[in-house]
C-alpha positions as CSV (number, residue, x, y, z in Angstrom):
1,M,-19.9,-11.2,7.0
2,L,-19.7,-7.4,7.2
3,R,-16.6,-6.1,8.9
4,P,-15.6,-2.5,9.6
5,I,-12.4,-0.8,8.4
6,R,-10.8,0.8,11.5
7,R,-7.1,0.7,10.8
8,A,-5.3,0.9,7.5
9,L,-1.6,0.3,6.6
10,L,-0.5,2.3,3.5
11,S,2.7,1.7,1.5
12,V,2.6,2.7,-2.1
13,S,5.0,3.4,-5.0
14,D,2.3,4.8,-7.3
15,K,0.7,7.6,-5.3
16,T,-2.0,8.4,-7.8
17,G,-5.1,9.4,-5.9
18,L,-3.5,8.4,-2.6
19,V,-4.3,11.6,-0.6
20,D,-7.9,11.8,-1.7
21,F,-8.4,8.1,-0.9
22,A,-6.8,8.3,2.5
23,R,-8.6,11.6,3.4
24,E,-12.0,9.9,2.7
25,L,-11.0,7.0,4.9
26,A,-9.8,9.2,7.8
27,T,-12.4,12.0,7.8
28,R,-15.5,10.1,6.8
29,Y,-15.0,6.7,8.5
30,G,-12.4,7.6,11.2
31,V,-9.9,5.1,9.9
32,E,-6.5,5.2,11.7
33,L,-3.8,5.6,9.1
34,I,-0.3,4.0,9.4
35,A,2.2,4.5,6.6
36,T,5.7,3.9,5.5
37,G,8.4,6.3,4.3
38,G,7.4,8.4,1.3
39,T,3.7,7.4,1.7
40,K,3.7,8.8,5.2
41,T,5.4,12.0,4.1
42,A,2.8,12.5,1.3
43,L,-0.1,12.1,3.7
44,A,1.4,14.2,6.4
45,D,2.2,17.0,3.9
46,A,-1.5,16.9,3.0
47,G,-2.4,17.5,6.6
48,L,-3.8,14.1,7.3
49,P,-3.2,12.4,10.7
50,V,-0.9,9.5,10.0
51,K,1.4,7.3,12.1
52,D,4.8,6.2,11.0
53,V,5.0,2.4,10.7
54,R,7.9,2.6,13.1
55,E,5.5,3.5,15.9
56,L,3.9,0.1,15.3
57,T,7.0,-1.9,14.9
58,G,9.3,0.0,17.3
59,F,12.0,-0.5,14.8
60,P,13.5,1.9,12.2
61,E,13.7,1.3,8.4
62,I,17.2,-0.2,7.8
63,L,19.4,-1.2,4.8
64,D,18.4,1.8,2.7
65,G,14.7,1.0,3.1
66,R,15.1,-2.7,2.1
67,V,13.7,-3.6,5.5
68,K,10.8,-1.6,7.0
69,T,7.6,-3.7,7.2
70,L,9.0,-7.2,7.7
71,H,8.1,-7.4,11.4
72,P,5.8,-9.5,13.6
73,A,3.9,-6.4,14.6
74,I,2.7,-6.0,11.0
75,Y,2.0,-9.6,10.2
76,A,0.3,-10.5,13.4
77,G,-2.1,-7.7,12.9
78,L,-2.8,-8.9,9.4
79,L,-2.9,-12.6,9.9
80,A,-4.7,-13.0,13.2
81,K,-8.0,-14.8,12.7
82,R,-10.7,-12.6,14.2
83,D,-12.9,-15.6,15.0
84,K,-10.1,-17.4,17.0
85,P,-9.9,-16.2,20.6
86,E,-6.4,-17.4,21.1
87,H,-5.2,-15.3,18.1
88,L,-6.9,-12.2,19.5
89,Q,-5.5,-12.9,23.0
90,T,-2.0,-13.1,21.5
91,L,-2.5,-9.6,20.0
92,V,-3.6,-8.3,23.4
93,E,-0.6,-9.9,25.2
94,H,1.9,-8.3,22.8
95,N,0.0,-5.0,22.5
96,L,-0.4,-5.5,18.7
97,P,-3.2,-3.8,16.9
98,E,-5.5,-5.4,14.3
99,I,-5.0,-4.1,10.7
100,D,-8.1,-4.2,8.6
101,L,-6.9,-2.8,5.3
102,V,-3.6,-2.8,3.4
103,V,-3.2,-0.3,0.6
104,C,-0.1,-1.3,-1.3
105,N,1.2,-1.1,-4.9
106,L,4.6,-2.4,-5.8
107,Y,8.0,-1.0,-6.9
108,P,7.7,-0.4,-10.7
109,F,9.8,-3.4,-11.7
110,E,8.0,-3.9,-15.1
111,R,8.3,-0.3,-16.0
112,T,12.0,-0.3,-15.0
113,V,13.1,-3.3,-17.0
114,A,11.2,-2.0,-20.1
115,R,13.3,1.1,-20.1
116,P,16.1,1.1,-22.7
117,G,19.5,0.7,-21.2
118,V,18.3,-0.4,-17.7
119,T,21.1,-2.1,-15.7
120,E,20.7,-5.3,-13.8
121,A,21.5,-3.4,-10.6
122,E,18.5,-1.0,-11.3
123,A,16.3,-4.0,-12.0
124,I,17.3,-5.7,-8.7
125,E,16.6,-2.6,-6.6
126,N,13.1,-2.4,-8.1
127,I,12.2,-5.9,-6.9
128,D,9.7,-5.3,-4.1
129,I,10.0,-7.6,-1.0
130,G,7.9,-6.1,1.8
131,G,5.0,-5.1,-0.5
132,P,4.2,-8.6,-1.9
133,C,4.5,-10.0,1.6
134,M,2.0,-7.6,3.0
135,I,-0.4,-8.1,0.1
136,R,-0.2,-11.9,0.4
137,A,-0.8,-11.8,4.1
138,A,-3.8,-9.5,3.8
139,A,-5.2,-11.5,0.9
140,K,-4.8,-14.8,2.7
141,N,-6.8,-13.4,5.7
142,F,-9.5,-11.8,3.5
143,D,-12.1,-13.1,6.0
144,A,-11.1,-10.1,8.1
145,V,-8.8,-7.9,6.0
146,A,-9.2,-6.0,2.8
147,V,-6.4,-5.2,0.3
148,V,-6.1,-2.6,-2.4
149,T,-3.4,-3.0,-4.9
150,N,-4.2,-0.5,-7.6
151,P,-5.4,3.2,-7.6
152,D,-8.1,2.2,-10.1
153,Q,-9.8,0.3,-7.2
154,H,-10.2,3.4,-5.0
155,R,-13.5,4.6,-6.4
156,H,-15.3,1.3,-6.1
157,F,-13.8,0.6,-2.7
158,L,-15.2,3.9,-1.3
159,Q,-18.6,3.2,-2.9
160,E,-18.7,-0.2,-1.2
161,L,-17.8,1.5,2.2
162,A,-20.5,4.2,1.6
163,E,-23.2,1.6,0.8
164,R,-22.5,-0.4,4.0
165,G,-21.7,2.4,6.5
166,G,-18.0,1.8,6.6
167,H,-18.1,-1.9,6.4
168,L,-17.2,-4.4,3.7
169,T,-18.8,-7.8,2.8
170,R,-16.8,-11.0,2.7
171,E,-17.6,-11.4,-0.9
172,Y,-16.1,-8.1,-1.8
173,R,-13.0,-8.7,0.3
174,R,-12.6,-12.1,-1.4
175,G,-12.8,-10.3,-4.8
176,L,-10.0,-7.9,-3.7
177,A,-7.9,-10.9,-2.6
178,A,-8.3,-12.5,-6.0
179,Q,-7.1,-9.3,-7.6
180,A,-4.2,-9.1,-5.2
181,F,-3.0,-12.6,-5.8
182,Q,-3.2,-12.0,-9.6
183,R,-1.1,-8.9,-9.1
184,I,1.5,-10.8,-7.2
185,A,1.5,-13.5,-9.9
186,D,2.0,-10.9,-12.6
187,Y,4.8,-9.3,-10.7
188,D,6.6,-12.5,-10.0
189,Y,6.1,-13.5,-13.7
190,A,7.8,-10.3,-14.8
191,I,10.8,-11.0,-12.5
192,V,11.1,-14.6,-13.7
193,R,10.9,-13.4,-17.3
194,Y,13.7,-10.9,-16.8
195,F,16.1,-13.4,-15.3
196,S,15.1,-16.3,-17.6
197,Y,15.7,-14.4,-20.8
198,Y,18.7,-12.2,-21.2
199,P,18.4,-9.9,-23.1
200,P,14.7,-10.0,-22.2
201,D,12.2,-11.7,-24.5
202,S,14.7,-13.6,-26.6
203,A,16.7,-16.9,-26.3
204,R,19.5,-16.9,-23.8
205,A,22.8,-15.5,-24.8
206,D,24.0,-19.1,-25.5
207,G,21.0,-19.7,-27.7
208,S,19.3,-22.1,-25.2
209,M,15.7,-22.0,-24.0
210,P,14.8,-22.2,-20.3
211,A,13.6,-25.5,-18.8
212,T,10.3,-23.9,-17.8
213,F,8.6,-21.4,-20.0
214,M,6.1,-18.9,-18.6
215,P,4.2,-16.9,-21.1
216,G,1.7,-14.5,-19.6
217,F,-1.2,-12.5,-21.2
218,I,-3.9,-10.1,-20.1
219,A,-7.2,-9.6,-21.8
220,K,-7.3,-6.8,-24.4
221,Q,-10.8,-7.3,-25.8
222,D,-13.6,-9.7,-26.5
223,L,-14.2,-10.7,-30.1
224,R,-17.5,-11.4,-31.8
225,Y,-16.4,-15.0,-32.3
226,G,-13.4,-17.1,-33.3
227,E,-12.4,-18.3,-36.7
228,N,-16.0,-19.4,-37.1
229,P,-19.3,-18.1,-35.6
230,H,-19.7,-21.1,-33.3
231,Q,-16.3,-20.5,-31.6
232,V,-15.9,-18.1,-28.6
233,A,-12.8,-15.9,-28.7
234,R,-10.9,-13.2,-26.8
235,F,-7.8,-11.2,-27.7
236,Y,-5.0,-11.2,-25.1
237,R,-2.0,-8.9,-24.9
238,E,1.3,-10.3,-23.7
239,R,2.6,-8.9,-20.5
240,P,4.8,-7.1,-20.5
241,T,4.4,-6.4,-24.2
242,P,8.0,-6.3,-25.6
243,Y,7.1,-5.6,-29.2
244,G,6.6,-1.9,-29.3
245,A,4.4,-1.1,-32.2
246,C,2.3,-4.1,-33.0
247,V,-1.3,-5.3,-33.4
248,A,-1.6,-6.0,-29.7
249,T,-0.7,-2.4,-28.7
250,A,-2.5,-0.7,-31.7
251,E,-5.3,1.8,-31.1
252,Q,-8.4,1.3,-33.1
253,L,-9.5,4.7,-34.4
254,H,-12.6,3.8,-36.4
255,G,-14.9,1.0,-37.5
256,K,-16.7,-2.0,-36.1
257,E,-15.1,-4.4,-33.7
258,L,-12.2,-6.6,-34.8
259,S,-12.7,-10.3,-35.5
260,Y,-10.3,-13.2,-34.7
261,N,-9.3,-13.5,-38.4
262,N,-8.9,-9.7,-38.7
263,I,-6.2,-9.8,-36.0
264,L,-4.4,-12.7,-37.6
265,D,-4.3,-10.9,-41.0
266,L,-3.4,-7.5,-39.4
267,D,-0.4,-9.1,-37.7
268,S,0.8,-10.8,-41.0
269,A,0.3,-7.6,-43.0
270,L,2.1,-5.3,-40.5
271,N,5.0,-7.7,-40.1
272,L,5.6,-7.7,-43.9
273,A,5.2,-4.0,-44.3
274,R,7.8,-3.3,-41.7
275,E,10.4,-5.3,-43.6
276,F,11.0,-2.4,-46.0
277,A,12.9,0.8,-45.7
278,G,11.0,2.7,-48.4
279,P,7.3,3.6,-48.5
280,A,5.5,0.2,-48.6
281,A,2.0,-1.1,-48.8
282,V,0.8,-4.7,-48.3
283,V,-2.5,-6.4,-48.9
284,V,-3.2,-9.6,-47.1
285,K,-6.0,-12.1,-47.6
286,H,-6.4,-15.3,-45.6
287,N,-3.1,-14.7,-43.9
288,N,-1.1,-14.5,-47.1
289,P,0.1,-11.4,-49.0
290,C,-1.7,-11.1,-52.3
291,G,-0.1,-7.7,-53.0
292,A,2.9,-5.8,-51.8
293,A,5.0,-3.0,-53.2
294,V,7.6,-0.4,-52.4
295,A,7.5,3.0,-54.3
296,P,8.7,6.6,-53.9
297,S,5.3,7.6,-52.4
298,L,2.9,5.7,-50.2
299,A,0.1,6.3,-52.6
300,D,2.0,4.7,-55.5
301,A,3.0,1.8,-53.2
302,F,-0.7,1.3,-52.4
303,L,-1.8,1.3,-56.1
304,R,1.0,-1.1,-57.1
305,A,0.3,-3.4,-54.2
306,W,-3.5,-3.5,-55.0
307,D,-2.8,-4.1,-58.7
308,G,-0.7,-7.1,-57.8
309,D,-3.9,-9.1,-57.5
310,P,-7.0,-6.9,-57.5
311,Q,-9.4,-9.9,-57.4
312,S,-7.8,-11.4,-54.3
313,A,-7.3,-8.0,-52.7
314,F,-11.1,-7.4,-52.5
315,G,-12.1,-7.7,-48.8
316,G,-8.5,-7.9,-47.7
317,I,-6.4,-6.3,-44.9
318,L,-4.1,-3.3,-45.8
319,A,-0.9,-2.4,-44.0
320,F,1.4,0.6,-44.4
321,N,4.9,1.3,-43.0
322,R,4.3,5.1,-43.1
323,P,1.6,7.4,-41.9
324,V,-1.4,7.5,-44.3
325,D,-1.4,10.8,-46.1
326,P,-4.3,12.4,-48.0
327,D,-3.0,11.2,-51.4
328,T,-3.0,7.6,-50.2
329,A,-6.4,7.9,-48.7
330,S,-7.7,9.4,-51.9
331,A,-6.2,6.5,-53.9
332,L,-7.8,4.0,-51.6
333,M,-11.3,5.7,-51.7
334,D,-11.3,6.2,-55.5
335,P,-15.0,5.6,-56.3
336,K,-14.2,4.2,-59.8
337,A,-12.2,1.4,-58.2
338,K,-15.0,0.3,-55.9
339,R,-12.5,-1.1,-53.4
340,F,-13.6,-3.0,-50.3
341,I,-11.1,-3.3,-47.4
342,E,-11.8,-4.8,-44.0
343,C,-9.0,-3.1,-42.1
344,V,-6.2,-0.6,-42.5
345,I,-3.2,-0.6,-40.1
346,A,-0.5,2.1,-40.2
347,P,1.9,4.0,-37.9
348,D,-0.4,7.0,-38.0
349,Y,-2.9,9.0,-40.1
350,D,-2.7,12.6,-41.4
351,P,-5.8,14.2,-39.8
352,Q,-7.3,15.1,-43.2
353,A,-6.7,11.5,-44.4
354,L,-8.3,10.1,-41.2
355,D,-11.3,12.3,-41.5
356,A,-11.8,11.2,-45.1
357,L,-11.5,7.5,-44.3
358,R,-13.9,7.7,-41.4
359,R,-16.5,9.3,-43.7
360,W,-15.7,6.9,-46.6
361,K,-17.0,3.7,-44.9
362,E,-18.7,3.3,-41.5
363,N,-17.4,-0.2,-40.8
364,V,-13.8,-0.1,-42.1
365,R,-11.5,-0.7,-39.2
366,L,-8.6,1.9,-38.9
367,L,-5.8,1.0,-36.6
368,K,-2.8,3.1,-35.5
369,T,0.4,1.5,-34.2
370,G,2.8,4.4,-33.6
371,P,6.2,4.4,-35.2
372,L,7.5,1.1,-36.4
373,A,11.0,0.6,-35.0
374,G,12.9,-2.4,-36.4
375,P,11.7,-6.0,-36.8
376,P,9.2,-7.8,-34.5
377,Q,10.6,-8.6,-31.1
378,G,10.2,-11.4,-28.7
379,L,9.8,-15.1,-29.0
380,D,7.4,-16.8,-31.3
381,Y,4.8,-19.2,-29.9
382,R,2.4,-21.8,-31.4
383,R,-0.1,-23.9,-29.5
384,V,-0.4,-27.6,-30.1
385,D,-2.6,-30.0,-28.1
386,G,-0.9,-30.6,-24.8
387,G,2.0,-28.3,-25.5
388,L,3.6,-25.1,-26.8
389,L,6.2,-24.7,-29.5
390,V,8.6,-21.8,-28.8
391,Q,11.2,-20.4,-31.2
392,T,13.2,-17.3,-31.9
393,R,11.8,-15.0,-34.6
394,D,12.6,-15.4,-38.3
395,V,14.5,-12.1,-38.6
396,G,17.8,-11.1,-40.2
397,A,19.9,-13.4,-42.4
398,D,18.6,-11.8,-45.6
399,D,21.6,-9.8,-46.8
400,P,22.1,-10.2,-50.6
401,A,25.8,-9.6,-50.1
402,Q,25.9,-13.1,-48.5
403,W,24.0,-14.8,-51.4
404,K,25.9,-17.1,-53.8
405,V,25.5,-16.9,-57.6
406,V,25.4,-20.5,-58.8
407,T,24.6,-20.1,-62.5
408,K,26.7,-19.0,-65.5
409,R,24.7,-15.8,-65.8
410,K,24.8,-13.4,-62.9
411,P,21.7,-11.4,-62.0
412,S,21.9,-7.7,-63.0
413,A,21.7,-5.1,-60.4
414,D,18.0,-4.5,-61.0
415,E,17.3,-8.2,-61.0
416,L,19.2,-8.6,-57.7
417,A,17.2,-5.8,-56.1
418,A,14.0,-7.4,-57.3
419,L,15.1,-10.8,-56.0
420,H,15.7,-9.2,-52.5
421,F,12.3,-7.6,-52.5
422,A,10.6,-10.9,-53.6
423,W,12.7,-12.8,-51.0
424,L,11.4,-10.6,-48.1
425,V,7.9,-11.1,-49.3
426,C,8.3,-14.8,-49.6
427,K,9.2,-15.3,-46.0
428,H,5.7,-14.1,-45.1
429,V,3.9,-16.5,-47.4
430,K,2.6,-19.9,-46.3
431,S,4.8,-22.8,-47.4
432,N,5.3,-24.0,-50.1
433,A,5.8,-20.3,-51.1
434,I,6.6,-18.9,-54.5
435,V,6.6,-15.1,-55.1
436,L,7.0,-13.4,-58.5
437,A,8.0,-9.7,-58.6
438,N,8.6,-7.0,-61.2
439,G,11.0,-4.6,-59.5
440,T,9.4,-3.8,-56.1
441,Q,5.9,-5.0,-57.0
442,V,4.5,-8.4,-56.3
443,V,2.8,-9.8,-59.4
444,G,2.1,-13.4,-58.5
445,V,2.0,-15.5,-55.3
446,G,1.6,-19.3,-54.9
447,A,1.0,-20.2,-51.3
448,G,0.4,-23.2,-49.1
449,Q,0.6,-25.9,-51.7
450,M,1.7,-29.5,-51.0
451,S,3.8,-29.5,-54.2
452,R,6.2,-26.6,-54.9
453,V,5.7,-26.8,-58.7
454,D,1.9,-26.3,-58.0
455,S,2.9,-23.1,-56.2
456,V,4.9,-22.0,-59.2
457,E,1.9,-22.7,-61.5
458,I,-0.4,-20.7,-59.3
459,A,2.0,-17.7,-59.1
460,V,2.5,-17.8,-62.9
461,K,-1.3,-17.9,-63.4
462,K,-1.8,-14.9,-61.0
463,A,0.9,-12.9,-62.8
464,G,-0.5,-13.4,-66.3
465,G,1.4,-11.4,-68.9
466,R,3.4,-9.7,-66.1
467,V,5.4,-12.8,-65.6
468,K,7.6,-11.9,-68.6
469,G,10.8,-10.5,-67.2
470,S,9.8,-11.1,-63.5
471,V,12.0,-12.7,-60.8
472,L,11.1,-15.6,-58.6
473,A,11.7,-16.3,-54.9
474,S,11.2,-19.7,-53.3
475,D,11.1,-20.1,-49.5
476,A,12.8,-23.5,-49.7
477,F,14.9,-25.4,-52.2
478,F,13.7,-26.9,-55.4
479,P,13.4,-30.7,-55.1
480,F,13.3,-31.1,-58.9
481,R,14.2,-29.0,-61.9
482,D,10.5,-28.9,-63.1
483,N,10.2,-25.7,-61.0
484,V,12.9,-24.0,-63.1
485,D,11.5,-25.3,-66.4
486,R,8.0,-24.0,-65.6
487,A,9.3,-20.6,-64.5
488,A,11.5,-20.3,-67.5
489,A,8.7,-21.2,-69.9
490,A,6.6,-18.5,-68.4
491,G,9.3,-15.8,-68.8
492,V,11.0,-15.6,-65.4
493,V,14.6,-14.3,-65.7
494,A,16.1,-14.8,-62.2
495,I,15.5,-17.0,-59.2
496,A,16.4,-16.8,-55.5
497,Q,16.2,-20.0,-53.4
498,P,18.0,-21.4,-50.3
499,G,19.7,-24.3,-52.1
500,G,20.6,-27.5,-50.2
501,S,18.7,-30.1,-52.3
502,Q,20.3,-33.3,-53.4
503,R,19.3,-32.2,-56.9
504,D,20.6,-28.7,-56.8
505,A,22.9,-29.5,-59.8
506,D,19.8,-30.3,-61.8
507,S,18.2,-27.0,-61.0
508,I,21.4,-25.1,-61.8
509,A,21.8,-27.0,-65.1
510,A,18.2,-26.1,-66.0
511,C,18.8,-22.4,-65.3
512,D,21.9,-22.5,-67.5
513,E,20.0,-24.1,-70.3
514,H,17.3,-21.4,-70.2
515,G,19.7,-18.5,-69.6
516,L,18.3,-17.8,-66.1
517,A,20.4,-16.4,-63.2
518,M,20.0,-18.1,-59.9
519,V,21.3,-17.3,-56.4
520,F,21.4,-19.5,-53.3
521,T,20.5,-17.5,-50.2
522,G,21.6,-20.2,-47.8
523,V,18.6,-19.5,-45.6
524,R,15.2,-21.2,-45.6
525,H,12.0,-19.3,-44.7
526,F,9.3,-21.9,-44.1
527,R,6.1,-20.4,-42.7
528,H,3.8,-23.3,-41.7
C-alpha cells in the first residue's frame, strides 16, 4: 500500500547529509519537519522551517537531554494504526499528529568504547535511550511509518519518493524496518559486549567467561567458494572489530578475489609474522608455516624464509611485519627463481614496490593491514556442531628468562636465541609440532602428525644437511626419549619443550648422553 510522507521526526547524532536530505523532504514534498536539540539547530541554521519537538510534547528536554522524546505525543503519533478508526479518533481527541517518518541514528557508543582510554562514565553517557525507542516504534508500525537509520539510506529513500510522487510502498517500508531492527540489535550487542567483557573482548578480570556468549559479525565479502568448489562461502568481519590490523580489516590492493583458504592462510601467516620485533618474513602453506626468518633487512628475511623449504613455499602465502620495500619486491620477483605466490600481506607497501608487484603478476593478491601493534586481540572461537568453543588467545608466556635448563649442558647464548625463535614459530604449527631452526631461520617443520617422533622425522627430512647444528622446538612434551635420540642422531644440538611428561627423566638422560642442551618452557602450545 502506498502511503505519503507528510510529517517527519528527525533526531540524529551523525548529521552527515542531514540538511540536504531534510531540504528535499521539505521543499519538494512539503514534509513538516520536527526535530530535537542539535538536529533542530542544524536545520534552522540552514534556513529550513522546523519545529522543536517541545512544540509537539509540550514538555522541555530535561536531565541534561537524557529525556526529550520519551512522551505519549511522540509514540501515539508513531504507533497509531492508520486502518483502525479508534486509534485515529484517539489522536484527534488528544490533538496528536500522525508521524510518517523517523530519521534517527544513535549516539556513537561503538566508536566511543573503541577509543583508547575511554572511561565507563563516557561509555554510559553514549548509551542512547530515546533513539532506539523511536526507531523500534516506527519499525513496528511499518505499515504506516518509514524509518531511516543511516545517512547511506538517504539517496535511495529520495529515489523511492521521487518514483512514487512522495509516497512509499509497504514493501519498501518493511525493508527499512528490517534494517532498523538490525541496527538496534547491533547497538544492543555492542553494549552487552562492553559490559560482559571488561576489559572489552577478553575474559573477565577474574578469568571467567560469561554465561551467555554473543559473537556478532557483518558481511565483508562473498567468496568464490568454500574450502572446496561445491561449498558456498562468505567472509564476515566481527563487530566491533577489536583486533586493529588483521586480515578482517585489511585492504586488498591488487589481484583476483580471495578464497576461503587464502583467508585462513593469511591469518596464520600474519599472526606468526607479528610475533617478531625484527624484520620478519613468513611463508605459509595449508595453514602451516613452511618458512620463517628474521634478518637485518626485510629482503634478507624473505630470502631466508623462502629457502627454508622452497618446494613447499611454491604457491604459498607470504606475510611481512614491515612495509614491503623495493629490495624485497625485487627479491620476490627475481625471474631466475620462478616463484609463485598466491597472496602477500604486509603493513604497507613502498609505492615503487607496489607498482612493481602489480605489474609482476596480474592475479597475485596484495593486502595492506596498516601498522601491526602488539599481538592479536580478542577471544578465540571455534565452531563445533551444536556449539561454540571460546578461549582466550595463546599469547605471552614465552619469556626465555622463565625457562628452566634441565640438562648438564646449558645452551649457549646463540642456541638460546635460536630456541626462542623456533619456539615462537612452533606455536603456529599444527600439533604435533616440531620446528628446526638455524639461528633465526626455519630449516625444517614437522606438522600435524599423530606421533611426535613422526613429526621429528619429517622436520629432519625437510632440513636435510642443515639439521647439523640446528635447534629443535616441540609444542608439547616428549612422551618417549626416541624423539631426543632421533634429533641427536641427525645433528640437533639443543631442544626446547614444555616438560611435564611422566618420562621427562628419560628425555633428560638421553640429552645428557648425546651432549644436548634442553630447556623446559613450562608452557604448551598445542594448535589443533
